[in-house]
N, CA, C and O atoms as a GROMACS GRO file, in nm:
protein
  556
    1MET      N    1   2.860  -1.946  -1.180
    1MET     CA    2   2.786  -1.958  -1.057
    1MET      C    3   2.868  -1.898  -0.944
    1MET      O    4   2.990  -1.914  -0.938
    2LYS      N    5   2.800  -1.829  -0.854
    2LYS     CA    6   2.866  -1.768  -0.739
    2LYS      C    7   2.813  -1.831  -0.612
    2LYS      O    8   2.699  -1.878  -0.607
    3ASP      N    9   2.896  -1.831  -0.510
    3ASP     CA   10   2.861  -1.892  -0.383
    3ASP      C   11   2.846  -1.783  -0.277
    3ASP      O   12   2.933  -1.698  -0.264
    4PHE      N   13   2.736  -1.786  -0.202
    4PHE     CA   14   2.710  -1.686  -0.098
    4PHE      C   15   2.671  -1.756   0.031
    4PHE      O   16   2.628  -1.871   0.032
    5ARG      N   17   2.688  -1.682   0.140
    5ARG     CA   18   2.641  -1.725   0.272
    5ARG      C   19   2.520  -1.642   0.308
    5ARG      O   20   2.506  -1.527   0.266
    6GLN      N   21   2.432  -1.701   0.386
    6GLN     CA   22   2.315  -1.627   0.431
    6GLN      C   23   2.356  -1.523   0.534
    6GLN      O   24   2.426  -1.554   0.630
    7GLY      N   25   2.311  -1.402   0.514
    7GLY     CA   26   2.334  -1.294   0.609
    7GLY      C   27   2.208  -1.270   0.690
    7GLY      O   28   2.136  -1.363   0.727
    8ARG      N   29   2.183  -1.144   0.717
    8ARG     CA   30   2.066  -1.105   0.796
    8ARG      C   31   1.937  -1.126   0.715
    8ARG      O   32   1.937  -1.124   0.592
    9ILE      N   33   1.829  -1.146   0.788
    9ILE     CA   34   1.696  -1.157   0.727
    9ILE      C   35   1.607  -1.054   0.794
    9ILE      O   36   1.602  -1.046   0.917
   10PHE      N   37   1.537  -0.975   0.714
   10PHE     CA   38   1.448  -0.871   0.764
   10PHE      C   39   1.306  -0.898   0.716
   10PHE      O   40   1.285  -0.928   0.598
   11LEU      N   41   1.210  -0.887   0.806
   11LEU     CA   42   1.069  -0.894   0.772
   11LEU      C   43   1.010  -0.757   0.801
   11LEU      O   44   1.035  -0.699   0.906
   12ALA      N   45   0.931  -0.704   0.707
   12ALA     CA   46   0.876  -0.570   0.724
   12ALA      C   47   0.735  -0.560   0.670
   12ALA      O   48   0.704  -0.613   0.564
   13SER      N   49   0.650  -0.490   0.745
   13SER     CA   50   0.520  -0.447   0.694
   13SER      C   51   0.542  -0.310   0.633
   13SER      O   52   0.599  -0.221   0.697
   14LEU      N   53   0.500  -0.291   0.510
   14LEU     CA   54   0.523  -0.165   0.440
   14LEU      C   55   0.410  -0.067   0.468
   14LEU      O   56   0.300  -0.106   0.506
   15ASP      N   57   0.438   0.061   0.447
   15ASP     CA   58   0.345   0.168   0.481
   15ASP      C   59   0.233   0.184   0.380
   15ASP      O   60   0.257   0.194   0.259
   16HIS      N   61   0.110   0.185   0.430
   16HIS     CA   62  -0.008   0.210   0.347
   16HIS      C   63   0.009   0.345   0.275
   16HIS      O   64   0.044   0.445   0.338
   17GLY      N   65  -0.016   0.346   0.145
   17GLY     CA   66  -0.009   0.470   0.067
   17GLY      C   67   0.128   0.502   0.008
   17GLY      O   68   0.140   0.595  -0.071
   18ALA      N   69   0.231   0.426   0.046
   18ALA     CA   70   0.366   0.451  -0.006
   18ALA      C   71   0.386   0.377  -0.138
   18ALA      O   72   0.311   0.285  -0.171
   19ASP      N   73   0.487   0.418  -0.214
   19ASP     CA   74   0.525   0.347  -0.336
   19ASP      C   75   0.604   0.222  -0.297
   19ASP      O   76   0.700   0.231  -0.220
   20ILE      N   77   0.564   0.108  -0.348
   20ILE     CA   78   0.623  -0.019  -0.304
   20ILE      C   79   0.772  -0.030  -0.340
   20ILE      O   80   0.852  -0.074  -0.257
   21ILE      N   81   0.809   0.010  -0.460
   21ILE     CA   82   0.950   0.000  -0.500
   21ILE      C   83   1.034   0.100  -0.420
   21ILE      O   84   1.145   0.067  -0.376
   22GLY      N   85   0.983   0.220  -0.402
   22GLY     CA   86   1.054   0.321  -0.323
   22GLY      C   87   1.075   0.276  -0.180
   22GLY      O   88   1.183   0.296  -0.124
   23GLN      N   89   0.973   0.216  -0.120
   23GLN     CA   90   0.985   0.173   0.019
   23GLN      C   91   1.082   0.055   0.035
   23GLN      O   92   1.162   0.054   0.128
   24ILE      N   93   1.075  -0.042  -0.054
   24ILE     CA   94   1.170  -0.154  -0.047
   24ILE      C   95   1.312  -0.104  -0.071
   24ILE      O   96   1.405  -0.146  -0.001
   25SER      N   97   1.330  -0.017  -0.168
   25SER     CA   98   1.463   0.040  -0.196
   25SER      C   99   1.518   0.115  -0.076
   25SER      O  100   1.637   0.108  -0.046
   26TYR      N  101   1.432   0.188  -0.007
   26TYR     CA  102   1.472   0.260   0.114
   26TYR      C  103   1.522   0.162   0.221
   26TYR      O  104   1.626   0.186   0.283
   27LEU      N  105   1.449   0.054   0.242
   27LEU     CA  106   1.490  -0.045   0.342
   27LEU      C  107   1.624  -0.110   0.306
   27LEU      O  108   1.708  -0.133   0.393
   28ILE      N  109   1.643  -0.138   0.178
   28ILE     CA  110   1.770  -0.196   0.131
   28ILE      C  111   1.885  -0.101   0.160
   28ILE      O  112   1.991  -0.142   0.209
   29GLU      N  113   1.865   0.028   0.129
   29GLU     CA  114   1.970   0.127   0.154
   29GLU      C  115   1.993   0.145   0.304
   29GLU      O  116   2.108   0.149   0.349
   30LYS      N  117   1.886   0.154   0.381
   30LYS     CA  118   1.896   0.174   0.526
   30LYS      C  119   1.973   0.060   0.593
   30LYS      O  120   2.050   0.084   0.686
   31LYS      N  121   1.952  -0.063   0.547
   31LYS     CA  122   2.018  -0.178   0.607
   31LYS      C  123   2.152  -0.211   0.541
   31LYS      O  124   2.222  -0.302   0.585
   32GLY      N  125   2.188  -0.138   0.436
   32GLY     CA  126   2.318  -0.158   0.371
   32GLY      C  127   2.331  -0.288   0.296
   32GLY      O  128   2.440  -0.344   0.287
   33ILE      N  129   2.221  -0.338   0.242
   33ILE     CA  130   2.224  -0.464   0.168
   33ILE      C  131   2.278  -0.440   0.027
   33ILE      O  132   2.227  -0.354  -0.045
   34LYS      N  133   2.380  -0.514  -0.012
   34LYS     CA  134   2.441  -0.501  -0.145
   34LYS      C  135   2.400  -0.615  -0.238
   34LYS      O  136   2.387  -0.597  -0.358
   35THR      N  137   2.380  -0.733  -0.179
   35THR     CA  138   2.339  -0.852  -0.255
   35THR      C  139   2.235  -0.925  -0.172
   35THR      O  140   2.252  -0.943  -0.051
   36GLY      N  141   2.126  -0.968  -0.236
   36GLY     CA  142   2.025  -1.037  -0.159
   36GLY      C  143   1.904  -1.078  -0.241
   36GLY      O  144   1.902  -1.068  -0.364
   37LEU      N  145   1.804  -1.124  -0.168
   37LEU     CA  146   1.678  -1.170  -0.227
   37LEU      C  147   1.564  -1.096  -0.161
   37LEU      O  148   1.573  -1.056  -0.045
   38VAL      N  149   1.455  -1.078  -0.235
   38VAL     CA  150   1.335  -1.014  -0.180
   38VAL      C  151   1.213  -1.095  -0.221
   38VAL      O  152   1.205  -1.146  -0.332
   39SER      N  153   1.118  -1.107  -0.128
   39SER     CA  154   0.990  -1.170  -0.159
   39SER      C  155   0.883  -1.096  -0.082
   39SER      O  156   0.911  -1.029   0.018
   40GLY      N  157   0.759  -1.108  -0.129
   40GLY     CA  158   0.652  -1.038  -0.060
   40GLY      C  159   0.514  -1.074  -0.110
   40GLY      O  160   0.498  -1.139  -0.214
   41ILE      N  161   0.415  -1.030  -0.033
   41ILE     CA  162   0.274  -1.047  -0.066
   41ILE      C  163   0.200  -0.923  -0.020
   41ILE      O  164   0.254  -0.842   0.054
   42GLY      N  165   0.075  -0.909  -0.065
   42GLY     CA  166  -0.005  -0.798  -0.017
   42GLY      C  167  -0.109  -0.754  -0.116
   42GLY      O  168  -0.166  -0.834  -0.190
   43ALA      N  169  -0.134  -0.623  -0.117
   43ALA     CA  170  -0.233  -0.564  -0.207
   43ALA      C  171  -0.188  -0.424  -0.244
   43ALA      O  172  -0.129  -0.353  -0.163
   44LEU      N  173  -0.216  -0.385  -0.368
   44LEU     CA  174  -0.180  -0.253  -0.419
   44LEU      C  175  -0.306  -0.182  -0.467
   44LEU      O  176  -0.398  -0.245  -0.518
   45SER      N  177  -0.310  -0.049  -0.449
   45SER     CA  178  -0.422   0.031  -0.497
   45SER      C  179  -0.421   0.043  -0.649
   45SER      O  180  -0.526   0.052  -0.712
   46TRP      N  181  -0.304   0.042  -0.706
   46TRP     CA  182  -0.281   0.041  -0.851
   46TRP      C  183  -0.138  -0.008  -0.871
   46TRP      O  184  -0.060  -0.011  -0.776
   47ALA      N  185  -0.103  -0.045  -0.993
   47ALA     CA  186   0.032  -0.094  -1.018
   47ALA      C  187   0.073  -0.069  -1.162
   47ALA      O  188  -0.010  -0.055  -1.252
   48GLU      N  189   0.204  -0.063  -1.182
   48GLU     CA  190   0.261  -0.058  -1.316
   48GLU      C  191   0.362  -0.171  -1.329
   48GLU      O  192   0.454  -0.184  -1.248
   49LEU      N  193   0.343  -0.251  -1.432
   49LEU     CA  194   0.436  -0.358  -1.466
   49LEU      C  195   0.501  -0.326  -1.599
   49LEU      O  196   0.452  -0.241  -1.673
   50SER      N  197   0.610  -0.393  -1.628
   50SER     CA  198   0.669  -0.380  -1.761
   50SER      C  199   0.711  -0.518  -1.809
   50SER      O  200   0.733  -0.610  -1.730
   51CYS      N  201   0.720  -0.530  -1.940
   51CYS     CA  202   0.761  -0.655  -2.003
   51CYS      C  203   0.862  -0.621  -2.112
   51CYS      O  204   0.840  -0.528  -2.190
   52TYR      N  205   0.971  -0.694  -2.119
   52TYR     CA  206   1.079  -0.665  -2.214
   52TYR      C  207   1.046  -0.722  -2.351
   52TYR      O  208   1.022  -0.842  -2.366
   53ASP      N  209   1.046  -0.635  -2.450
   53ASP     CA  210   1.028  -0.676  -2.590
   53ASP      C  211   1.167  -0.716  -2.641
   53ASP      O  212   1.251  -0.630  -2.666
   54GLN      N  213   1.189  -0.844  -2.657
   54GLN     CA  214   1.322  -0.894  -2.692
   54GLN      C  215   1.367  -0.848  -2.830
   54GLN      O  216   1.486  -0.821  -2.849
   55ALA      N  217   1.276  -0.839  -2.925
   55ALA     CA  218   1.313  -0.797  -3.061
   55ALA      C  219   1.347  -0.648  -3.065
   55ALA      O  220   1.445  -0.608  -3.127
   56ALA      N  221   1.265  -0.566  -2.998
   56ALA     CA  222   1.286  -0.421  -3.000
   56ALA      C  223   1.387  -0.376  -2.894
   56ALA      O  224   1.435  -0.262  -2.898
   57ARG      N  225   1.419  -0.465  -2.798
   57ARG     CA  226   1.511  -0.434  -2.689
   57ARG      C  227   1.466  -0.312  -2.609
   57ARG      O  228   1.544  -0.221  -2.580
   58ARG      N  229   1.339  -0.314  -2.573
   58ARG     CA  230   1.285  -0.207  -2.488
   58ARG      C  231   1.170  -0.264  -2.406
   58ARG      O  232   1.112  -0.367  -2.439
   59TYR      N  233   1.138  -0.193  -2.298
   59TYR     CA  234   1.030  -0.234  -2.210
   59TYR      C  235   0.899  -0.169  -2.253
   59TYR      O  236   0.895  -0.051  -2.287
   60GLY      N  237   0.792  -0.247  -2.250
   60GLY     CA  238   0.657  -0.196  -2.267
   60GLY      C  239   0.591  -0.189  -2.131
   60GLY      O  240   0.624  -0.268  -2.042
   61SER      N  241   0.499  -0.095  -2.113
   61SER     CA  242   0.437  -0.071  -1.983
   61SER      C  243   0.295  -0.126  -1.978
   61SER      O  244   0.220  -0.119  -2.076
   62ILE      N  245   0.258  -0.182  -1.863
   62ILE     CA  246   0.123  -0.228  -1.835
   62ILE      C  247   0.080  -0.156  -1.708
   62ILE      O  248   0.136  -0.179  -1.601
   63ARG      N  249  -0.021  -0.069  -1.719
   63ARG     CA  250  -0.070   0.003  -1.601
   63ARG      C  251  -0.206  -0.053  -1.563
   63ARG      O  252  -0.295  -0.069  -1.647
   64ILE      N  253  -0.221  -0.083  -1.435
   64ILE     CA  254  -0.345  -0.138  -1.382
   64ILE      C  255  -0.399  -0.034  -1.283
   64ILE      O  256  -0.345  -0.018  -1.174
   65ASP      N  257  -0.505   0.035  -1.323
   65ASP     CA  258  -0.555   0.149  -1.246
   65ASP      C  259  -0.668   0.113  -1.149
   65ASP      O  260  -0.760   0.192  -1.130
   66HIS      N  261  -0.661  -0.004  -1.091
   66HIS     CA  262  -0.759  -0.042  -0.990
   66HIS      C  263  -0.691  -0.137  -0.890
   66HIS      O  264  -0.582  -0.188  -0.917
   67PRO      N  265  -0.754  -0.160  -0.775
   67PRO     CA  266  -0.692  -0.244  -0.672
   67PRO      C  267  -0.662  -0.386  -0.722
   67PRO      O  268  -0.742  -0.446  -0.794
   68VAL      N  269  -0.547  -0.436  -0.681
   68VAL     CA  270  -0.504  -0.572  -0.716
   68VAL      C  271  -0.438  -0.639  -0.596
   68VAL      O  272  -0.380  -0.574  -0.509
   69GLU      N  273  -0.449  -0.771  -0.593
   69GLU     CA  274  -0.375  -0.851  -0.497
   69GLU      C  275  -0.232  -0.867  -0.547
   69GLU      O  276  -0.209  -0.890  -0.665
   70LEU      N  277  -0.137  -0.854  -0.458
   70LEU     CA  278   0.002  -0.884  -0.488
   70LEU      C  279   0.022  -1.030  -0.446
   70LEU      O  280   0.065  -1.059  -0.334
   71ALA      N  281  -0.011  -1.120  -0.539
   71ALA     CA  282  -0.008  -1.263  -0.509
   71ALA      C  283   0.134  -1.311  -0.484
   71ALA      O  284   0.156  -1.400  -0.402
   72GLN      N  285   0.229  -1.252  -0.555
   72GLN     CA  286   0.370  -1.288  -0.536
   72GLN      C  287   0.460  -1.176  -0.585
   72GLN      O  288   0.444  -1.127  -0.696
   73LEU      N  289   0.553  -1.138  -0.502
   73LEU     CA  290   0.661  -1.047  -0.540
   73LEU      C  291   0.789  -1.124  -0.515
   73LEU      O  292   0.809  -1.178  -0.406
   74SER      N  293   0.876  -1.130  -0.614
   74SER     CA  294   1.006  -1.193  -0.595
   74SER      C  295   1.110  -1.115  -0.672
   74SER      O  296   1.080  -1.050  -0.772
   75GLY      N  297   1.231  -1.121  -0.624
   75GLY     CA  298   1.336  -1.048  -0.693
   75GLY      C  299   1.470  -1.064  -0.625
   75GLY      O  300   1.490  -1.146  -0.536
   76ASN      N  301   1.562  -0.980  -0.671
   76ASN     CA  302   1.697  -0.986  -0.617
   76ASN      C  303   1.756  -0.846  -0.606
   76ASN      O  304   1.705  -0.750  -0.662
   77ILE      N  305   1.864  -0.840  -0.532
   77ILE     CA  306   1.937  -0.716  -0.507
   77ILE      C  307   2.081  -0.742  -0.550
   77ILE      O  308   2.142  -0.840  -0.508
   78SER      N  309   2.134  -0.654  -0.632
   78SER     CA  310   2.273  -0.663  -0.675
   78SER      C  311   2.322  -0.521  -0.699
   78SER      O  312   2.247  -0.425  -0.681
   79LEU      N  313   2.446  -0.507  -0.738
   79LEU     CA  314   2.502  -0.374  -0.762
   79LEU      C  315   2.497  -0.340  -0.910
   79LEU      O  316   2.534  -0.420  -0.995
   80LEU      N  317   2.450  -0.219  -0.939
   80LEU     CA  318   2.458  -0.161  -1.073
   80LEU      C  319   2.542  -0.037  -1.055
   80LEU      O  320   2.496   0.062  -0.998
   81GLY      N  321   2.665  -0.041  -1.103
   81GLY     CA  322   2.762   0.061  -1.065
   81GLY      C  323   2.798   0.036  -0.919
   81GLY      O  324   2.833  -0.075  -0.882
   82GLU      N  325   2.790   0.140  -0.838
   82GLU     CA  326   2.820   0.126  -0.695
   82GLU      C  327   2.694   0.125  -0.610
   82GLU      O  328   2.702   0.120  -0.487
   83LYS      N  329   2.577   0.130  -0.672
   83LYS     CA  330   2.451   0.142  -0.600
   83LYS      C  331   2.371   0.011  -0.604
   83LYS      O  332   2.370  -0.059  -0.705
   84ALA      N  333   2.306  -0.019  -0.491
   84ALA     CA  334   2.221  -0.138  -0.486
   84ALA      C  335   2.105  -0.122  -0.584
   84ALA      O  336   2.041  -0.017  -0.590
   85PHE      N  337   2.081  -0.227  -0.662
   85PHE     CA  338   1.977  -0.226  -0.764
   85PHE      C  339   1.874  -0.333  -0.730
   85PHE      O  340   1.908  -0.450  -0.713
   86LEU      N  341   1.748  -0.292  -0.719
   86LEU     CA  342   1.638  -0.382  -0.687
   86LEU      C  343   1.571  -0.426  -0.816
   86LEU      O  344   1.524  -0.342  -0.894
   87HIS      N  345   1.566  -0.556  -0.840
   87HIS     CA  346   1.504  -0.613  -0.960
   87HIS      C  347   1.388  -0.702  -0.914
   87HIS      O  348   1.411  -0.809  -0.857
   88THR      N  349   1.265  -0.656  -0.938
   88THR     CA  350   1.148  -0.729  -0.887
   88THR      C  351   1.053  -0.769  -0.998
   88THR      O  352   1.035  -0.697  -1.097
   89HIS      N  353   0.994  -0.884  -0.981
   89HIS     CA  354   0.884  -0.931  -1.065
   89HIS      C  355   0.764  -0.952  -0.974
   89HIS      O  356   0.779  -0.973  -0.854
   90ALA      N  357   0.645  -0.945  -1.032
   90ALA     CA  358   0.524  -0.962  -0.952
   90ALA      C  359   0.417  -1.035  -1.032
   90ALA      O  360   0.410  -1.026  -1.155
   91VAL      N  361   0.333  -1.105  -0.958
   91VAL     CA  362   0.210  -1.161  -1.012
   91VAL      C  363   0.096  -1.091  -0.939
   91VAL      O  364   0.090  -1.092  -0.816
   92LEU      N  365   0.007  -1.029  -1.015
   92LEU     CA  366  -0.104  -0.952  -0.960
   92LEU      C  367  -0.235  -1.011  -1.009
   92LEU      O  368  -0.242  -1.069  -1.117
   93SER      N  369  -0.341  -0.997  -0.929
   93SER     CA  370  -0.473  -1.042  -0.973
   93SER      C  371  -0.579  -0.947  -0.918
   93SER      O  372  -0.558  -0.880  -0.817
   94ASP      N  373  -0.694  -0.943  -0.987
   94ASP     CA  374  -0.804  -0.860  -0.938
   94ASP      C  375  -0.920  -0.948  -0.895
   94ASP      O  376  -0.912  -1.071  -0.898
   95GLU      N  377  -1.029  -0.884  -0.853
   95GLU     CA  378  -1.143  -0.958  -0.797
   95GLU      C  379  -1.210  -1.051  -0.897
   95GLU      O  380  -1.279  -1.146  -0.857
   96SER      N  381  -1.191  -1.026  -1.026
   96SER     CA  382  -1.252  -1.113  -1.127
   96SER      C  383  -1.161  -1.231  -1.164
   96SER      O  384  -1.201  -1.319  -1.240
   97GLY      N  385  -1.040  -1.232  -1.108
   97GLY     CA  386  -0.947  -1.340  -1.138
   97GLY      C  387  -0.850  -1.310  -1.251
   97GLY      O  388  -0.763  -1.392  -1.281
   98ARG      N  389  -0.864  -1.193  -1.313
   98ARG     CA  390  -0.765  -1.156  -1.416
   98ARG      C  391  -0.628  -1.148  -1.350
   98ARG      O  392  -0.615  -1.104  -1.236
   99THR      N  393  -0.528  -1.190  -1.424
   99THR     CA  394  -0.392  -1.198  -1.369
   99THR      C  395  -0.295  -1.128  -1.463
   99THR      O  396  -0.306  -1.138  -1.585
  100TRP      N  397  -0.199  -1.058  -1.403
  100TRP     CA  398  -0.091  -0.992  -1.477
  100TRP      C  399   0.041  -1.032  -1.411
  100TRP      O  400   0.046  -1.061  -1.292
  101ALA      N  401   0.146  -1.033  -1.491
  101ALA     CA  402   0.279  -1.063  -1.438
  101ALA      C  403   0.382  -0.985  -1.517
  101ALA      O  404   0.362  -0.956  -1.635
  102GLY      N  405   0.493  -0.953  -1.453
  102GLY     CA  406   0.602  -0.883  -1.519
  102GLY      C  407   0.693  -0.816  -1.418
  102GLY      O  408   0.686  -0.844  -1.298
  103HIS      N  409   0.777  -0.727  -1.468
  103HIS     CA  410   0.864  -0.647  -1.381
  103HIS      C  411   0.776  -0.550  -1.305
  103HIS      O  412   0.696  -0.479  -1.367
  104LEU      N  413   0.787  -0.544  -1.173
  104LEU     CA  414   0.711  -0.447  -1.095
  104LEU      C  415   0.786  -0.314  -1.098
  104LEU      O  416   0.896  -0.302  -1.044
  105VAL      N  417   0.725  -0.215  -1.162
  105VAL     CA  418   0.786  -0.083  -1.178
  105VAL      C  419   0.745   0.009  -1.064
  105VAL      O  420   0.828   0.082  -1.009
  106SER      N  421   0.616   0.006  -1.030
  106SER     CA  422   0.564   0.099  -0.930
  106SER      C  423   0.429   0.049  -0.883
  106SER      O  424   0.367  -0.037  -0.946
  107GLY      N  425   0.384   0.103  -0.772
  107GLY     CA  426   0.251   0.072  -0.722
  107GLY      C  427   0.233   0.132  -0.584
  107GLY      O  428   0.328   0.144  -0.508
  108THR      N  429   0.109   0.170  -0.554
  108THR     CA  430   0.079   0.226  -0.422
  108THR      C  431   0.033   0.114  -0.330
  108THR      O  432  -0.057   0.036  -0.364
  109ILE      N  433   0.096   0.107  -0.215
  109ILE     CA  434   0.069   0.000  -0.119
  109ILE      C  435  -0.066   0.021  -0.051
  109ILE      O  436  -0.094   0.128   0.002
  110PHE      N  437  -0.149  -0.083  -0.054
  110PHE     CA  438  -0.266  -0.088   0.034
  110PHE      C  439  -0.222  -0.160   0.162
  110PHE      O  440  -0.242  -0.109   0.272
  111ALA      N  441  -0.164  -0.276   0.146
  111ALA     CA  442  -0.102  -0.350   0.256
  111ALA      C  443   0.001  -0.443   0.193
  111ALA      O  444  -0.026  -0.506   0.091
  112ALA      N  445   0.119  -0.452   0.253
  112ALA     CA  446   0.221  -0.540   0.197
  112ALA      C  447   0.320  -0.581   0.304
  112ALA      O  448   0.353  -0.504   0.395
  113GLU      N  449   0.367  -0.705   0.292
  113GLU     CA  450   0.470  -0.759   0.380
  113GLU      C  451   0.582  -0.815   0.294
  113GLU      O  452   0.557  -0.885   0.196
  114VAL      N  453   0.705  -0.783   0.331
  114VAL     CA  454   0.820  -0.830   0.252
  114VAL      C  455   0.923  -0.896   0.342
  114VAL      O  456   0.932  -0.871   0.462
  115CYS      N  457   1.001  -0.982   0.278
  115CYS     CA  458   1.116  -1.045   0.341
  115CYS      C  459   1.239  -1.006   0.259
  115CYS      O  460   1.243  -1.030   0.138
  116LEU      N  461   1.338  -0.948   0.324
  116LEU     CA  462   1.466  -0.916   0.261
  116LEU      C  463   1.570  -1.011   0.319
  116LEU      O  464   1.586  -1.018   0.441
  117GLN      N  465   1.639  -1.083   0.233
  117GLN     CA  466   1.742  -1.176   0.277
  117GLN      C  467   1.875  -1.130   0.221
  117GLN      O  468   1.895  -1.128   0.099
  118GLU      N  469   1.966  -1.094   0.309
  118GLU     CA  470   2.100  -1.050   0.269
  118GLU      C  471   2.185  -1.172   0.237
  118GLU      O  472   2.180  -1.273   0.307
  119LEU      N  473   2.264  -1.163   0.130
  119LEU     CA  474   2.360  -1.267   0.094
  119LEU      C  475   2.500  -1.210   0.110
  119LEU      O  476   2.529  -1.100   0.063
  120LEU      N  477   2.587  -1.286   0.176
  120LEU     CA  478   2.722  -1.240   0.205
  120LEU      C  479   2.823  -1.309   0.114
  120LEU      O  480   2.807  -1.426   0.079
  121GLY      N  481   2.925  -1.236   0.078
  121GLY     CA  482   3.029  -1.282  -0.013
  121GLY      C  483   3.067  -1.163  -0.099
  121GLY      O  484   3.036  -1.049  -0.065
  122LEU      N  485   3.134  -1.188  -0.209
  122LEU     CA  486   3.165  -1.078  -0.299
  122LEU      C  487   3.036  -1.021  -0.354
  122LEU      O  488   2.944  -1.097  -0.385
  123PRO      N  489   3.026  -0.888  -0.367
  123PRO     CA  490   2.902  -0.830  -0.419
  123PRO      C  491   2.872  -0.881  -0.561
  123PRO      O  492   2.962  -0.896  -0.643
  124LEU      N  493   2.746  -0.906  -0.586
  124LEU     CA  494   2.700  -0.946  -0.718
  124LEU      C  495   2.679  -0.819  -0.799
  124LEU      O  496   2.602  -0.732  -0.760
  125LYS      N  497   2.748  -0.809  -0.914
  125LYS     CA  498   2.744  -0.686  -0.994
  125LYS      C  499   2.677  -0.710  -1.129
  125LYS      O  500   2.692  -0.816  -1.190
  126ARG      N  501   2.604  -0.609  -1.173
  126ARG     CA  502   2.541  -0.611  -1.305
  126ARG      C  503   2.624  -0.531  -1.404
  126ARG      O  504   2.688  -0.433  -1.367
  127SER      N  505   2.621  -0.575  -1.528
  127SER     CA  506   2.687  -0.499  -1.635
  127SER      C  507   2.609  -0.520  -1.764
  127SER      O  508   2.533  -0.615  -1.778
  128ALA      N  509   2.630  -0.430  -1.858
  128ALA     CA  510   2.558  -0.434  -1.986
  128ALA      C  511   2.593  -0.561  -2.062
  128ALA      O  512   2.710  -0.597  -2.076
  129ASP      N  513   2.490  -0.627  -2.111
  129ASP     CA  514   2.506  -0.748  -2.192
  129ASP      C  515   2.468  -0.712  -2.336
  129ASP      O  516   2.353  -0.676  -2.363
  130THR      N  517   2.563  -0.722  -2.427
  130THR     CA  518   2.538  -0.682  -2.566
  130THR      C  519   2.444  -0.776  -2.640
  130THR      O  520   2.378  -0.734  -2.734
  131VAL      N  521   2.436  -0.901  -2.599
  131VAL     CA  522   2.349  -0.998  -2.667
  131VAL      C  523   2.201  -0.967  -2.641
  131VAL      O  524   2.119  -0.972  -2.733
  132THR      N  525   2.167  -0.935  -2.515
  132THR     CA  526   2.027  -0.914  -2.478
  132THR      C  527   1.987  -0.767  -2.468
  132THR      O  528   1.869  -0.734  -2.478
  133GLY      N  529   2.086  -0.679  -2.448
  133GLY     CA  530   2.055  -0.539  -2.425
  133GLY      C  531   2.016  -0.510  -2.281
  133GLY      O  532   1.969  -0.400  -2.250
  134LEU      N  533   2.036  -0.606  -2.193
  134LEU     CA  534   1.999  -0.592  -2.052
  134LEU      C  535   2.123  -0.578  -1.964
  134LEU      O  536   2.233  -0.612  -2.006
  135ASN      N  537   2.103  -0.528  -1.842
  135ASN     CA  538   2.208  -0.528  -1.741
  135ASN      C  539   2.197  -0.658  -1.663
  135ASN      O  540   2.106  -0.674  -1.582
  136LEU      N  541   2.289  -0.750  -1.687
  136LEU     CA  542   2.284  -0.883  -1.626
  136LEU      C  543   2.400  -0.903  -1.530
  136LEU      O  544   2.497  -0.827  -1.530
  137TRP      N  545   2.388  -1.007  -1.447
  137TRP     CA  546   2.497  -1.040  -1.356
  137TRP      C  547   2.621  -1.075  -1.436
  137TRP      O  548   2.616  -1.151  -1.532
  138GLY      N  549   2.733  -1.017  -1.394
  138GLY     CA  550   2.861  -1.047  -1.459
  138GLY      C  551   2.929  -1.165  -1.394
  138GLY      O  552   2.882  -1.219  -1.294
  139GLU      N  553   3.040  -1.202  -1.451
  139GLU     CA  554   3.119  -1.314  -1.397
  139GLU      C  555   3.205  -1.266  -1.283
  139GLU      O  556   3.278  -1.346  -1.224
   0.00000   0.00000   0.00000
């Protein structure tokens, strides 16, 4: 377990028509956040999620080619190598109530609002984990 102090908090409305992951990553880089938390809500014109196949040790893709509500976006920011790495999950739903969840890979913003919370202390770093095949937080 690591101990952090709360740093700056940023609230942002994201740009209509932009890629959600690209725009959040841009804000993280612009503000120099190395470790932190992200949350958000909104709507996407389309989205791509992924889910990790634990047995095969690879991600499968789920593409949703119609408008969806971004009911919840949550994630974290840590370092992978020397670069800030954004790890996001999302819960999406459509007008019929169908729901999808997983790693948010991409999506075009219809409207979205996010909160970025910087955490201060030693940077949280990811490294390859041989047991899972994932890049996880190191000690």
